[in-house]
N, C-alpha and C positions, 0 to 999 in steps of 0.2 A: 275956405279950407275944407269944410265938411262936405260940400258938394263935390269937390275934387276927389276926396276919399271915396265917396259913393260911386263915382264914375270909374275909378280904378278897381274897385271891388266888382262892379258889374262887368267890366272888361275881363278881369281875371276869371269870373264865373262863366262867362260865355266861352272864353278860350278853353277852360276846363271841360265844359260840356262838348265842345267840338272834338277835343282830344279823346274824350271818353267814347264818343260816337264812332270815331275812326278806329279806335281799339276794338270796339264791339264788332264792327264790320270785318276787321282783320281776323279776329278770333273765330268768326263764323266761316272763315276760309275764302273770303271774297276780296276783290280789289274794290277800292272806293269808286273808281270809274265804272266798274261793272254794276255797282249798286245804284249809282246815279243814272246809268243807262236803263236799268230796270225800272226806276221810278218814272223816267220819261216814257218808256215802253208801256207802262201801265196806263198812262193817259192815252197813248195811241191805241192801245187795246180797247179802251172804252169807246173811242171814236170809230174804230173798225167794227166793233160790235153793233153800233148804231147803223153803220153802213150795210151790214149783212141783212138787215131787215128790208133793204131796198135792192137786194142782189139781182132780182129779175129785171130791174129797170136800168142796170148799169150798161154803159156802152163799152167798147173795147179799150178805150183810153183809161176809163175809170177802173176797169179790171186790172190793167197793167199797174196803175198806181196802187191799187189794193194789194197786188202781189208784192210789190216792193216794200210797202209799209208793213205787210204781214211778215215778211222775211226779217225786217228789223226787229219786230216784236219777238219772233221765234229765237233769233240770235241772243237777244238780251235775256230772255227767260231761260235759255239754256245755261247761262253763266251763273245763275243764282240757285240756291237750294230750292227744291220743290215745295218745302214747307212754307216758304215766303209767299208763294202764289197759289196755294191750294184753294183759296177763296175765289180766285178768278178762273178756276179750271173750266167751268161751264162756258164762259166767254171764249177762252182759249181754244177749246175743242170746236166750238161753232165756227170760229174764224179759220181753224185748220181744215174743217170740212169744206168751207167755201173755197179756200185756197186750193185744195185738192181738186175740186170741181172745175175751177178756172183753169188749172194746169192741164187737166185731162181734156177739156174742150180745146184748149190751144194746141195740145199735142195731136189731137184727132184732126184738127184743121190743117196741120202740116202734112 
């Protein structure tokens, strides 16, 4: 009986924390989906930042994939307040610079 009561309390506590988190996200003016997309985009941002160090060695297919992934990151970051990602600003600008370079080269080739 005691173990069952502890399980119910833990479930109630977890449910309360989830509801509290969702309320905090809503009060910040965001949708929960936008916030989860931002979290995923943060991981992609880290991966793209590592790729920017090898920018000179990328072939055209890798550059196209880079462009598509960067656009996902930009869209996700646009949907959340800037204060959430100000720590990642340096990575964001580096990826944006490489994105612009690739777009410019592709535009000049056409």
